[in-house]
BAFI-3210 file (N, C-alpha, C; in Angstrom, 3 decimals, decimal comma, padded with zeros to 6 digits):
// residues 246
n [1|2|3|4|5|6|7|8|9|10|11|12|13|14|15|16|17|18|19|20|21|22|23|24|25|26|27|28|29|30|31|32|33|34|35|36|37|38|39|40|41|42|43|44|45|46|47|48|49|50|51|52|53|54|55|56|57|58|59|60|61|62|63|64|65|66|67|68|69|70|71|72|73|74|75|76|77|78|79|80|81|82|83|84|85|86|87|88|89|90|91|92|93|94|95|96|97|98|99|100|101|102|103|104|105|106|107|108|109|110|111|112|113|114|115|116|117|118|119|120|121|122|123|124|125|126|127|128|129|130|131|132|133|134|135|136|137|138|139|140|141|142|143|144|145|146|147|148|149|150|151|152|153|154|155|156|157|158|159|160|161|162|163|164|165|166|167|168|169|170|171|172|173|174|175|176|177|178|179|180|181|182|183|184|185|186|187|188|189|190|191|192|193|194|195|196|197|198|199|200|201|202|203|204|205|206|207|208|209|210|211|212|213|214|215|216|217|218|219|220|221|222|223|224|225|226|227|228|229|230|231|232|233|234|235|236|237|238|239|240|241|242|243|244|245|246]
n.u [002,114|001,479|002,325|000,850|-001,741|-000,742|-000,065|-002,498|-003,680|-002,149|-002,062|-004,722|-004,645|-002,363|-003,118|-005,380|-004,465|-002,787|-004,834|-004,905|-002,787|-002,186|-003,341|-006,301|-005,942|-003,676|-003,984|-005,968|-004,525|-002,311|-004,134|-005,992|-004,015|-003,391|-005,218|-005,911|-004,005|-004,107|-006,343|-005,800|-003,745|-005,623|-007,403|-006,134|-004,805|-007,094|-008,015|-006,199|-005,478|-007,257|-010,030|-008,925|-008,433|-010,783|-012,367|-010,432|-011,263|-013,829|-014,426|-016,357|-018,417|-018,134|-019,575|-021,046|-019,399|-019,244|-021,849|-021,540|-019,803|-020,840|-022,990|-021,649|-020,558|-023,193|-023,794|-022,021|-022,801|-024,997|-024,549|-022,943|-024,919|-025,360|-023,023|-022,309|-020,154|-017,474|-015,191|-014,041|-012,937|-014,859|-016,384|-018,889|-020,000|-021,324|-024,613|-026,700|-028,384|-026,711|-024,630|-022,230|-023,180|-022,466|-021,871|-023,545|-024,782|-023,197|-020,216|-021,148|-021,501|-018,626|-017,456|-018,200|-017,982|-015,096|-014,376|-015,191|-013,202|-010,757|-011,518|-011,018|-008,059|-006,213|-003,877|-002,531|-002,946|-004,137|-005,078|-004,186|-003,514|-004,248|-002,845|-000,271|000,654|-000,103|000,760|000,678|-001,671|-002,372|-001,382|-002,325|-005,431|-004,508|-003,892|-005,920|-007,723|-006,338|-007,126|-009,987|-009,756|-008,650|-010,710|-012,979|-011,904|-011,957|-014,730|-015,402|-014,541|-015,606|-017,776|-017,819|-016,395|-013,825|-010,674|-009,868|-011,753|-012,657|-010,777|-011,336|-013,466|-011,832|-010,441|-012,237|-012,711|-010,043|-009,670|-011,285|-010,667|-008,283|-009,913|-011,677|-009,622|-008,078|-010,260|-011,143|-008,410|-007,779|-010,266|-012,335|-010,803|-010,678|-013,053|-013,868|-011,688|-012,435|-014,773|-017,159|-017,469|-015,536|-014,810|-017,137|-016,718|-014,346|-015,328|-017,276|-016,466|-014,038|-015,919|-017,046|-014,343|-013,971|-016,042|-015,216|-012,601|-012,774|-014,551|-013,236|-011,152|-012,295|-013,188|-010,708|-010,400|-012,548|-014,700|-012,983|-010,595|-007,188|-005,134|-001,694|-000,442|-002,134|-002,613|000,163|000,022|-001,629|-000,462|001,442|000,479|-000,468|001,656|003,132|001,804|001,850|004,299|005,025|003,555|004,228]
n.v [012,432|015,089|015,345|013,749|014,893|017,506|016,253|015,618|017,960|019,312|017,614|018,044|020,865|021,389|020,031|021,290|023,663|023,165|023,586|025,977|026,771|025,079|024,007|022,674|020,992|019,408|018,889|016,824|014,913|013,873|013,227|011,244|008,648|009,096|008,882|005,854|004,823|005,606|004,391|001,586|001,604|002,125|000,293|-002,249|-001,823|-001,425|-004,421|-005,461|-004,861|-002,938|-004,590|-007,085|-006,179|-004,969|-007,455|-009,099|-007,402|-008,198|-011,043|-012,534|-012,425|-012,568|-011,835|-009,203|-007,372|-007,700|-006,943|-004,211|-003,423|-003,626|-001,622|000,749|000,801|000,843|003,044|004,930|004,480|006,015|008,544|009,664|010,206|012,942|014,120|013,589|011,963|012,898|012,415|010,401|011,844|013,295|015,877|018,059|019,598|023,108|024,187|027,113|028,010|027,248|028,914|031,028|030,222|028,242|024,556|023,538|021,041|019,215|019,688|019,297|016,375|015,629|016,191|014,952|012,110|012,466|013,086|010,663|009,090|010,056|009,319|007,095|006,868|005,990|005,970|004,014|001,604|-001,296|-000,474|-001,991|-003,310|-000,966|001,074|000,020|000,314|003,106|005,347|004,490|004,003|006,955|008,144|006,707|007,775|010,580|010,594|009,376|011,673|013,798|013,549|014,180|016,744|018,270|018,188|019,169|021,993|022,466|022,300|024,214|026,574|026,893|027,208|029,353|031,482|032,620|031,916|032,884|032,437|030,241|028,950|029,476|027,280|024,828|024,887|023,847|021,650|020,190|020,424|018,716|015,585|015,646|016,853|014,635|012,857|013,788|014,369|011,424|010,849|012,120|012,719|010,584|008,126|005,806|005,364|004,486|002,427|000,432|-000,921|-002,042|-000,358|000,479|-001,286|-001,521|001,133|000,770|-001,039|-000,012|002,267|000,809|-000,352|002,013|002,667|000,564|001,031|003,198|003,047|000,441|001,611|003,853|002,084|000,617|002,400|003,345|001,782|001,768|000,189|-002,277|-002,049|-002,115|-000,044|001,239|003,086|003,503|001,082|000,563|002,341|001,367|-000,665|000,206|001,670|-001,037|-002,016|-000,416|-000,217|-002,468|-002,974|-000,676|-001,628|-003,954]
n.w [003,135|002,750|000,112|-001,510|-001,222|-002,719|-005,194|-006,126|-006,660|-007,990|-010,397|-011,716|-011,833|-013,326|-015,778|-016,320|-017,018|-019,076|-021,481|-021,826|-023,624|-025,307|-028,448|-029,531|-031,234|-030,502|-028,246|-028,016|-029,354|-027,667|-025,645|-025,941|-026,042|-023,114|-021,839|-022,405|-021,532|-018,395|-017,837|-018,166|-016,093|-013,671|-013,907|-013,460|-010,682|-009,055|-009,773|-008,549|-006,027|-004,764|-004,752|-003,452|-001,126|-000,145|-000,169|001,992|004,435|005,038|005,497|006,307|005,023|002,091|-000,154|000,545|-000,550|-003,331|-003,810|-003,214|-005,344|-007,208|-006,829|-006,976|-009,721|-011,484|-010,144|-011,035|-013,345|-013,784|-012,602|-014,496|-016,340|-015,187|-015,393|-017,672|-019,160|-018,757|-016,853|-018,355|-020,192|-022,290|-024,217|-024,964|-026,957|-026,460|-026,554|-028,166|-025,980|-023,545|-023,259|-021,540|-019,307|-016,130|-015,795|-013,517|-012,425|-013,581|-012,901|-010,015|-010,045|-010,613|-008,764|-006,977|-007,342|-007,429|-004,773|-003,251|-004,797|-003,257|-000,776|-000,070|000,153|002,379|004,820|007,622|010,382|009,545|007,258|004,827|001,657|000,508|002,085|002,000|-000,586|-001,185|-002,679|-005,067|-005,849|-005,287|-007,511|-009,604|-009,378|-009,825|-012,360|-013,345|-013,167|-014,788|-017,621|-017,300|-016,100|-018,302|-020,038|-018,819|-018,292|-021,100|-022,046|-019,907|-020,811|-023,715|-022,768|-021,112|-022,756|-021,805|-020,464|-018,143|-016,459|-016,092|-013,993|-011,234|-010,952|-012,281|-010,015|-007,763|-008,296|-008,482|-005,813|-004,548|-004,236|-002,699|-000,730|000,124|001,047|002,986|004,957|005,608|006,642|008,577|010,177|010,457|010,509|012,192|012,730|010,238|009,633|011,630|011,320|009,056|007,248|006,055|003,961|002,161|000,931|-000,197|-002,139|-003,316|-004,731|-006,176|-008,304|-009,370|-010,537|-012,056|-013,843|-015,533|-016,013|-017,790|-019,654|-020,810|-022,099|-023,865|-025,666|-026,400|-028,720|-031,049|-032,775|-032,500|-033,802|-034,159|-032,675|-032,520|-031,133|-028,640|-028,032|-027,118|-025,175|-023,405|-022,335|-021,351|-019,132|-017,731|-017,302|-015,669|-013,323|-012,143|-011,615|-009,941|-007,637|-007,190]
ca.u [000,549|000,813|002,938|-000,174|-002,642|-000,081|000,344|-003,746|-004,268|-001,403|-002,614|-006,005|-004,623|-001,752|-003,489|-006,467|-003,562|-002,243|-005,854|-004,926|-001,732|-002,254|-004,208|-007,236|-005,796|-002,909|-004,636|-006,630|-003,494|-001,973|-005,237|-006,220|-003,320|-003,381|-006,507|-005,492|-002,827|-004,696|-007,245|-005,396|-003,480|-006,548|-007,983|-004,791|-004,843|-008,295|-008,028|-004,939|-005,126|-008,613|-010,678|-008,380|-008,371|-011,877|-012,530|-010,006|-011,838|-015,048|-014,274|-017,575|-019,459|-017,520|-020,648|-021,412|-018,093|-019,913|-022,885|-021,199|-018,827|-022,006|-023,564|-020,628|-020,815|-024,165|-024,167|-021,321|-023,373|-026,436|-023,895|-022,677|-025,905|-025,076|-021,390|-021,598|-018,882|-016,533|-014,347|-013,164|-012,463|-015,827|-016,714|-020,022|-020,133|-022,754|-025,278|-026,540|-028,669|-025,968|-023,618|-022,483|-023,768|-021,609|-022,824|-023,473|-024,753|-022,107|-019,137|-021,140|-021,303|-017,583|-016,820|-018,622|-016,558|-013,422|-014,247|-015,390|-012,166|-009,891|-011,850|-010,529|-006,790|-006,141|-002,725|-002,619|-003,036|-005,676|-005,417|-003,691|-003,103|-004,101|-001,803|001,316|000,660|-000,656|001,250|000,660|-002,824|-002,542|-000,844|-003,597|-005,979|-003,899|-003,531|-007,160|-008,111|-005,890|-008,102|-010,882|-009,545|-008,469|-012,270|-013,741|-011,467|-012,070|-016,090|-016,122|-014,018|-016,230|-019,162|-017,642|-015,962|-012,553|-010,190|-009,734|-013,283|-012,413|-010,178|-012,530|-013,955|-011,125|-009,730|-013,273|-012,321|-008,672|-009,211|-012,069|-010,015|-007,734|-010,739|-011,907|-008,166|-007,935|-011,382|-010,814|-007,254|-007,973|-011,548|-013,062|-009,913|-010,831|-014,363|-013,656|-011,088|-012,629|-015,872|-017,331|-017,815|-013,957|-014,936|-018,297|-016,198|-013,807|-016,174|-018,168|-015,094|-013,913|-016,872|-016,571|-013,407|-014,445|-016,728|-014,468|-011,656|-013,333|-015,343|-011,963|-010,521|-013,488|-013,564|-009,646|-010,387|-013,468|-015,039|-011,863|-009,743|-006,018|-004,252|-000,306|000,005|-003,053|-001,916|001,325|-000,086|-002,469|000,216|002,452|-000,119|-000,522|003,230|003,891|000,917|002,232|005,651|004,829|002,927|005,203]
ca.v [013,041|016,452|015,178|012,961|016,171|018,374|015,752|015,336|019,161|019,675|016,992|018,806|022,369|021,235|019,247|022,098|024,857|023,091|024,073|027,610|027,262|023,725|024,226|021,581|019,813|018,706|018,200|015,737|013,683|013,091|012,972|009,485|007,754|009,353|008,082|004,574|004,802|005,735|003,335|000,554|001,760|002,306|-001,328|-002,827|-001,265|-001,744|-005,696|-006,607|-003,824|-002,253|-005,705|-007,824|-005,598|-005,383|-008,792|-009,090|-006,758|-008,670|-012,425|-013,659|-012,203|-011,434|-011,279|-008,095|-006,837|-007,981|-005,774|-002,367|-003,198|-003,273|-000,452|001,361|000,319|001,435|004,367|005,495|004,899|007,197|009,994|010,022|011,136|014,460|014,183|013,812|011,265|014,235|011,426|009,940|013,050|013,256|016,975|017,894|021,368|023,860|024,938|028,739|028,131|027,244|030,003|031,702|029,377|027,094|023,287|023,139|019,760|018,510|019,927|018,290|015,156|015,486|016,848|013,501|011,255|013,049|013,102|009,163|008,398|010,602|008,949|005,762|006,805|006,111|005,023|003,814|000,365|-001,505|-000,024|-003,379|-003,331|000,396|001,891|-000,441|000,756|004,312|006,424|003,748|004,591|008,276|007,928|006,212|008,813|011,588|010,036|009,372|012,981|014,746|014,222|014,916|018,045|019,100|018,373|019,978|023,285|022,716|022,587|025,728|027,481|027,078|028,259|030,984|032,337|033,166|030,989|033,009|032,579|028,565|028,710|028,798|025,616|023,839|024,556|023,367|020,285|020,049|020,038|017,363|014,200|015,975|016,624|013,276|012,228|014,544|013,522|009,784|010,045|013,146|012,871|009,411|007,065|004,794|004,549|003,571|001,242|-000,075|-000,919|-002,802|000,755|001,029|-002,380|-001,088|002,077|000,165|-001,945|001,158|002,908|-000,317|-000,346|003,020|002,572|-000,507|001,262|004,030|002,245|-000,201|002,463|004,084|001,029|-000,045|003,246|003,668|001,072|001,615|-001,417|-003,225|-001,728|-001,883|001,270|000,954|003,893|003,598|-000,170|000,864|003,568|000,702|-002,151|000,553|001,618|-001,927|-002,249|000,951|-000,119|-003,933|-002,526|000,370|-002,155|-005,033]
ca.w [002,859|001,737|-001,367|-001,856|-001,784|-003,770|-006,370|-006,573|-006,983|-009,197|-011,600|-012,173|-012,217|-014,739|-017,219|-016,986|-017,660|-020,494|-022,282|-022,279|-023,948|-026,380|-029,564|-029,474|-032,246|-030,379|-026,831|-028,937|-030,147|-026,704|-024,685|-026,090|-025,264|-021,525|-021,265|-022,407|-019,950|-017,013|-017,642|-017,873|-014,835|-012,674|-013,918|-013,151|-009,660|-008,799|-009,840|-007,725|-004,502|-004,321|-004,601|-002,726|000,068|000,394|000,330|003,336|005,368|005,082|005,015|006,597|004,018|000,639|-001,373|000,261|-001,230|-004,736|-003,909|-003,078|-006,645|-008,572|-006,712|-007,696|-011,071|-012,118|-009,715|-011,850|-014,602|-013,258|-012,388|-015,596|-016,573|-014,896|-015,661|-019,506|-019,616|-018,520|-016,412|-019,380|-021,214|-023,207|-024,317|-025,594|-027,363|-025,522|-027,388|-028,070|-024,730|-022,200|-023,289|-020,293|-017,512|-015,686|-015,931|-012,048|-011,968|-013,940|-011,917|-008,890|-010,126|-011,160|-007,541|-005,745|-008,160|-007,006|-003,067|-003,424|-005,099|-002,166|000,484|-000,003|-000,023|003,452|005,606|009,026|010,832|008,976|005,813|004,249|000,518|000,250|002,849|001,416|-001,648|-000,788|-003,213|-006,665|-005,836|-005,829|-008,802|-010,512|-009,117|-010,021|-013,883|-014,037|-012,903|-015,993|-018,768|-017,109|-015,861|-019,801|-020,681|-017,699|-018,851|-022,593|-021,779|-019,488|-022,234|-024,500|-022,725|-020,590|-023,265|-021,283|-019,551|-016,793|-015,457|-016,082|-012,721|-010,216|-010,815|-012,196|-008,389|-006,966|-009,032|-007,909|-004,053|-004,252|-004,275|-001,422|000,752|000,583|001,352|004,562|006,139|005,736|007,212|009,696|010,778|010,787|010,134|013,306|012,315|008,763|009,692|012,690|010,745|007,763|006,275|004,700|002,705|001,552|000,245|-001,377|-003,113|-004,475|-005,582|-007,092|-008,901|-010,264|-011,087|-013,008|-015,087|-015,938|-016,629|-018,940|-020,784|-021,525|-022,709|-025,034|-026,101|-027,162|-029,812|-031,702|-033,730|-032,575|-034,330|-033,704|-032,924|-031,805|-029,884|-028,001|-027,578|-026,412|-023,750|-022,604|-022,205|-020,793|-018,194|-017,200|-016,819|-014,703|-012,277|-011,797|-011,529|-008,616|-006,647|-006,863]
c.u [000,405|001,672|001,876|-001,501|-002,065|-000,265|-001,506|-004,280|-003,449|-001,795|-003,998|-005,743|-003,651|-002,063|-004,598|-005,830|-003,417|-003,623|-005,809|-003,786|-001,524|-003,541|-005,210|-006,804|-004,837|-002,904|-005,180|-005,725|-002,659|-003,186|-005,686|-005,340|-002,654|-004,301|-006,630|-004,619|-003,011|-005,653|-006,958|-004,664|-004,173|-007,044|-007,134|-004,831|-006,294|-008,769|-007,293|-004,964|-006,668|-009,333|-010,663|-008,800|-009,531|-012,613|-012,260|-010,623|-013,266|-015,043|-015,608|-018,397|-019,374|-018,579|-021,169|-020,558|-018,940|-021,173|-022,467|-020,186|-020,125|-022,831|-022,557|-020,348|-021,680|-024,593|-023,229|-021,957|-024,624|-025,623|-023,086|-023,725|-026,193|-023,986|-021,279|-020,494|-017,764|-015,353|-013,446|-013,244|-013,561|-016,044|-017,854|-020,082|-021,278|-023,380|-025,877|-027,438|-027,786|-024,465|-023,358|-022,567|-022,489|-022,428|-022,999|-023,797|-024,017|-020,617|-019,787|-020,817|-019,942|-016,844|-017,329|-017,740|-015,421|-013,496|-014,553|-014,020|-011,038|-010,354|-011,242|-008,945|-006,490|-004,461|-003,272|-002,746|-004,285|-006,117|-005,182|-003,043|-002,951|-003,160|-000,291|001,475|-000,344|-000,586|000,995|-000,619|-003,232|-002,202|-001,675|-004,924|-005,594|-003,960|-004,765|-007,844|-007,717|-006,629|-009,430|-010,770|-009,501|-009,989|-012,956|-013,087|-011,621|-013,611|-016,202|-015,135|-014,707|-017,549|-019,177|-016,969|-014,466|-011,910|-009,906|-011,061|-013,356|-011,855|-010,548|-013,139|-013,474|-010,434|-010,701|-012,889|-011,048|-008,561|-010,483|-011,389|-008,947|-008,516|-011,004|-010,862|-008,290|-009,280|-011,526|-009,691|-007,187|-009,154|-012,374|-012,060|-010,402|-012,067|-014,614|-013,129|-011,615|-013,910|-016,121|-017,490|-016,718|-014,441|-015,651|-017,790|-015,371|-014,011|-016,997|-017,230|-014,703|-014,680|-017,003|-015,259|-013,237|-014,980|-015,887|-013,586|-012,060|-014,231|-014,089|-011,289|-011,302|-013,570|-011,999|-009,660|-011,881|-013,806|-013,665|-010,869|-008,225|-005,212|-002,921|-000,393|-000,747|-003,118|-000,804|000,971|-000,944|-001,591|001,123|001,710|-000,154|000,854|003,717|002,924|001,335|003,944|005,640|004,206|003,290|005,646]
c.v [014,472|016,217|014,578|014,368|017,122|017,507|015,550|016,384|019,213|019,062|017,860|020,023|022,261|020,923|020,583|023,228|024,732|023,451|025,338|027,919|026,243|024,365|022,841|020,515|018,554|018,536|016,920|014,526|013,676|012,773|011,363|008,702|008,014|008,744|006,696|004,223|004,509|004,777|002,321|000,236|001,645|000,668|-002,343|-002,939|-001,836|-003,509|-006,003|-005,756|-003,940|-003,691|-006,678|-007,544|-005,518|-006,591|-009,418|-008,938|-007,406|-009,909|-013,259|-013,239|-011,162|-011,190|-009,968|-007,215|-006,298|-006,745|-004,419|-002,306|-003,021|-002,148|000,627|001,364|001,335|002,242|005,225|005,839|006,112|008,398|010,466|010,648|012,573|014,866|014,273|013,120|012,120|013,462|010,919|010,743|013,342|015,089|017,150|019,250|021,667|024,155|026,391|029,092|028,081|027,970|030,942|031,167|028,370|025,924|022,970|021,650|018,689|018,720|019,032|017,252|015,018|015,236|015,516|012,895|011,279|012,699|011,512|008,592|008,524|010,111|007,784|005,578|006,848|005,168|005,120|001,934|000,029|-001,626|-001,493|-002,611|-001,855|001,073|001,468|000,257|002,381|005,408|005,681|004,070|006,009|008,591|007,879|007,185|009,946|011,464|010,298|010,860|014,163|014,900|014,490|016,674|018,767|018,937|019,188|021,520|023,420|023,394|024,158|026,552|027,905|027,660|029,357|032,209|032,818|032,176|031,520|032,984|030,956|028,273|028,485|027,321|024,661|023,566|023,734|021,835|019,478|019,535|019,324|016,067|014,767|016,126|015,474|012,745|012,637|014,185|012,040|009,430|010,947|013,002|011,767|008,147|005,858|004,254|003,819|002,351|-000,081|-000,803|-002,036|-001,629|001,164|-000,270|-002,106|000,237|001,581|-000,658|-001,165|001,765|002,292|-000,154|000,548|003,118|001,792|-000,019|002,169|004,005|001,758|000,434|002,736|002,938|000,515|001,386|003,907|002,443|000,399|000,674|-002,172|-003,078|-001,643|-000,799|001,408|001,809|003,784|002,118|-000,209|001,629|002,371|-000,166|-001,116|001,141|000,175|-002,401|-001,546|000,302|-001,405|-003,732|-001,746|-000,290|-003,483|-005,298]
c.w [002,385|000,392|-001,793|-002,121|-002,644|-005,029|-007,245|-007,156|-007,977|-010,484|-012,191|-012,350|-013,437|-015,978|-017,751|-017,440|-018,989|-022,028|-023,098|-023,162|-025,284|-027,327|-029,301|-030,033|-031,473|-028,945|-027,417|-028,702|-028,739|-025,451|-024,584|-025,624|-023,906|-020,915|-021,146|-021,251|-018,847|-017,143|-017,463|-016,707|-013,407|-012,811|-013,342|-011,442|-008,867|-008,536|-008,745|-006,344|-004,011|-003,819|-003,435|-001,086|000,713|000,675|001,770|004,283|005,620|004,599|005,661|005,854|002,871|-000,209|-001,076|-000,382|-002,711|-004,898|-004,197|-004,647|-007,798|-008,119|-007,011|-009,096|-011,885|-011,117|-010,426|-013,501|-014,831|-013,134|-013,836|-016,564|-016,579|-015,823|-017,232|-020,050|-019,191|-017,978|-017,134|-020,846|-022,679|-022,898|-025,049|-025,875|-027,000|-026,974|-027,416|-026,134|-023,663|-022,177|-022,129|-019,293|-017,639|-015,545|-014,468|-011,998|-012,756|-013,214|-010,537|-008,919|-010,233|-009,229|-006,229|-005,933|-007,590|-005,623|-002,835|-003,384|-004,132|-001,264|000,645|000,385|001,478|004,041|006,887|009,022|010,350|007,853|004,730|002,911|-000,010|000,734|002,348|000,312|-002,259|-002,106|-004,896|-006,635|-006,044|-006,977|-009,541|-010,397|-010,352|-011,955|-014,358|-014,107|-014,402|-017,095|-018,580|-016,530|-017,280|-020,571|-019,800|-018,362|-020,306|-022,435|-021,574|-020,205|-023,097|-023,955|-021,822|-021,442|-023,133|-020,428|-018,482|-015,766|-015,456|-014,404|-011,350|-010,025|-011,216|-010,577|-007,678|-007,162|-008,262|-006,520|-003,418|-003,633|-002,711|-000,061|001,121|001,579|003,053|005,189|006,335|006,806|008,610|010,564|011,299|010,178|010,958|012,852|010,894|008,980|010,622|012,423|009,658|006,711|005,089|003,393|002,173|000,757|-000,809|-002,361|-003,737|-005,280|-006,386|-008,338|-010,085|-011,147|-012,079|-014,338|-015,683|-016,362|-018,032|-019,962|-021,374|-022,495|-023,947|-026,108|-027,056|-028,430|-030,432|-032,775|-033,598|-033,372|-034,055|-033,855|-031,960|-030,942|-028,631|-027,202|-026,761|-024,965|-022,850|-021,799|-021,105|-019,011|-017,306|-016,513|-015,315|-013,181|-011,583|-011,363|-009,860|-007,408|-006,308|-005,513]
res [m|w|i|a|i|l|l|l|a|a|a|v|l|g|a|g|a|l|v|g|v|i|s|a|a|r|t|t|q|w|l|k|p|l|l|a|f|s|g|a|y|l|f|t|l|t|i|t|h|l|l|p|e|a|l|t|l|l|p|e|a|p|q|r|v|g|y|w|v|l|a|g|f|f|g|q|l|l|l|e|v|l|s|e|g|i|e|h|g|h|v|h|a|p|d|a|t|q|q|g|r|v|p|l|l|l|v|l|a|l|v|v|h|s|l|l|e|g|s|i|l|v|r|g|a|g|s|g|e|v|g|q|h|f|y|a|l|v|l|g|v|a|l|h|h|m|p|a|a|v|a|l|a|t|l|l|r|l|r|l|g|s|f|r|r|v|w|p|w|l|l|v|f|a|l|a|s|p|a|g|l|v|f|s|n|y|v|v|l|q|q|l|l|g|s|g|i|y|a|a|l|l|g|f|v|a|g|t|f|l|h|v|s|t|t|i|l|f|e|t|s|p|e|h|r|l|n|w|p|k|l|a|a|t|l|g|g|l|a|l|a|l|a|v|s|s]
***
């Protein structure tokens, strides 16, 4: 479990730290393929593990899972009004009135998103597909958070003018998913797995994953033009997700 916690935190802190040592132009070069790779990986795991497990947990009312998936999909749409799409690498240059100010609502939205993702990462009797492929899902969340960490660090540096002032907020983001993981596994695990709450949570997070991953995949091919590096990254994410969870 500690390996998962360290991986989730290190992915955010490591990716964010790169903003301080790599130029913006070079960051953009590797960020887009990483987005495509993580989007394909996350989409594949959602389809092959999260949704089947949620449906298995509610065999008597599978349509309820569908409602939670819809809630997660459109809930993420609303959440991105606050986060400004930073979950999939978007950075909007601040105007003069925003200089020196931390975008608290944006950080809060990102933390809520991250907490929910961490909360589904459980291991134990009754966790089914999620428990069996625990580290494959942890890797998916970590990969998904790396572009977000780069975007957050970039935005905060533009606003605050100093990379040193970015670290506290990057740390808050880095600890959000581990906090969700710890809470689900060590505080409310039996309550989660012993009721329909976990199925609802899986469905909701699957909906957010579907929104984020499909947005990433559509954005990597604007105007439907073929881009070979991004196509290779997308197929690589698909292949890795199938390989580690087979």
